[in-house]
N, C-alpha and C positions, 0 to 999 in steps of 0.2 A: 481731795482724798479719794483714792481709787476704791471702788466697791469690791469687797471680797467675793470670790467666786468659788463654788464647789465644783470640783472636777471628779468624774467617776472614772477610775482606772481599773482595768481588768488584768489580772496576772496571766501570763502565758502558761504558767505551770498548771497542768491538768486540763487545759482548754482543748487540746487536740483530741482527747478521748471523748469530750462532750460535743464538740462541733465538727472539726475537720483537721486533717494533717496538712492540707494545702494552705499556705500562708495567706494567699489572696482571698480565698473563701473564708478563712478564719477571721481575718481583719474586717472583711465586709460584714460578717455577722456581728462582730463587736460594734461596728459603727451602726448597724441597723438596730441593735439593742440599746443604743444611746450612750455607749462608753465614749469618753473623751480621749483616752489613751491606753497604752499597753505598758506593763511592767514585766521585766524578764531578766533572768540571769544571762550572762554572756554565753554560757554553755547551751542553754535552751535556744537562744537566738541563733547561734551557729548551726545547731542541729536542725532546726526547722527550715533554715535557709540553705542547708547543705553547703555551708561555707561560702555562699555568694553574698558578699558584704553589701552590695547595692540592692539586693532583693528585699531585705528588711526595710531599708530606707524608702524604697519605691512603694512597698505595700502600705507603709505608714502614710505616706503622702497621698497615695491614690484613695485611701479610705478616711482621710482627714483625721488621723489619730496622732497623738503625741507619744513620745517615749519617755 
């Protein structure tokens, strides 16, 4: 039987004002703070990535975060 795991997820909403508007810096900070993943609306995701679909996926992978 698998052991349950608690994962800490940070919402993208409001994070830009607190940390950075650069997605790479933002996700690096999430990782540094111990978050396991990011939660976001599609609108926020497109806005922060300036409609670059691969940028969001790369930033997640580079910072070992889940979506």
